[in-house]
Structure formats: structure tokens, C-alpha cells
C-alpha positions as CSV (number, residue, x, y, z in Angstrom):
1,I,10.3,-18.4,-15.3
2,S,12.5,-20.6,-13.2
3,L,13.6,-17.5,-11.2
4,I,9.9,-16.6,-10.5
5,I,9.1,-20.1,-9.4
6,A,12.2,-20.3,-7.2
7,S,11.2,-16.9,-5.6
8,I,7.7,-18.2,-4.9
9,I,8.9,-21.4,-3.3
10,G,11.5,-19.4,-1.3
11,V,8.8,-17.1,0.2
12,I,6.6,-20.1,1.0
13,A,9.4,-21.9,2.7
14,Y,10.3,-18.7,4.6
15,R,6.7,-18.2,5.8
16,L,6.6,-21.8,7.1
17,A,9.9,-21.6,8.9
18,V,9.3,-18.1,10.4
19,F,5.8,-19.0,11.5
20,A,7.1,-22.0,13.4
21,A,9.9,-19.9,14.9
22,F,7.6,-17.0,15.9
23,A,5.0,-19.3,17.3
24,S,7.5,-20.9,19.6
25,V,9.1,-17.6,20.6
26,M,6.0,-15.4,20.9
27,K,3.8,-17.7,23.0
28,D,5.7,-16.7,26.2
29,S,6.6,-13.2,24.9
30,P,6.1,-10.2,27.1
31,T,3.9,-8.6,24.4
32,N,1.1,-11.0,25.4
33,K,0.8,-9.1,28.6
34,L,0.3,-5.7,26.9
35,E,-3.4,-4.9,26.8
36,V,-3.4,-2.6,23.8
37,V,-1.1,-4.3,21.2
38,G,-0.7,-7.8,22.8
39,T,-3.7,-9.2,20.8
40,F,-2.4,-7.7,17.5
41,I,1.1,-9.1,17.7
42,T,0.6,-12.7,16.7
43,P,2.8,-15.2,14.8
44,Q,0.5,-14.9,11.8
45,F,0.8,-11.1,11.8
46,A,4.6,-11.1,12.2
47,T,5.0,-13.6,9.4
48,S,2.6,-11.8,7.1
49,V,4.4,-8.5,7.6
50,T,7.9,-9.8,7.0
51,A,6.8,-12.0,4.1
52,S,5.1,-8.9,2.5
53,C,8.4,-7.0,2.8
54,I,10.3,-9.8,1.1
55,N,7.7,-10.0,-1.6
56,F,8.1,-6.3,-2.2
57,V,11.8,-6.6,-2.5
58,I,11.5,-9.5,-4.9
59,I,9.0,-7.6,-7.1
60,M,11.3,-4.6,-7.3
61,I,14.3,-6.8,-8.3
62,L,12.3,-8.7,-10.9
63,N,10.8,-5.5,-12.3
64,F,14.3,-4.2,-12.8
65,L,15.4,-7.5,-14.5
66,Y,12.2,-7.5,-16.7
67,E,13.0,-4.0,-17.8
68,R,16.5,-4.9,-18.8
69,V,15.4,-8.0,-20.7
70,A,12.7,-6.0,-22.5
71,I,15.2,-3.4,-23.6
72,K,17.6,-6.1,-24.9
73,I,14.9,-8.0,-26.7
74,T,13.6,-4.7,-28.3
75,D,17.1,-3.8,-29.4
76,M,17.5,-7.3,-31.1
């Protein structure tokens, strides 16, 4: 349970830090001048996409660990 809570807190801290970094870097970015994709590439979008990828990796790792724990508990 502690591992899950630490993962959640880690992702939240990541989202806050990356949003602040992307907001400062992307405000003067050349992508703002692109007519087609300039409006879609925002700090919120960039943070959401990267945080989603991190959530996916965490879910896969925890799924692997849960499976191992379930097998050990079943064997006991």
C-alpha cells in the first residue's frame, strides 16, 4: 500500500514540476507559430501525455508485483 501511495504522490509531484517547466519553456516556443498544431501543443497537453506514459509504466510494474505476491500467498 505504501508503494502505491508513493507512486501516486510521485506522479502528482512530477505533473506539478513538469507543468511549471513546460509553461515557462513553451510560452516562447516556435510551436506557437505553427497554425495547425500550435494550439494543440500546450503545457497541459504535454504534461498529460508524459504523466499518462508514466502511469502506464507504474501500472505494468505493479501488476507484475501483484502477480508475484498473489502466487506466493497462494502457495503459502
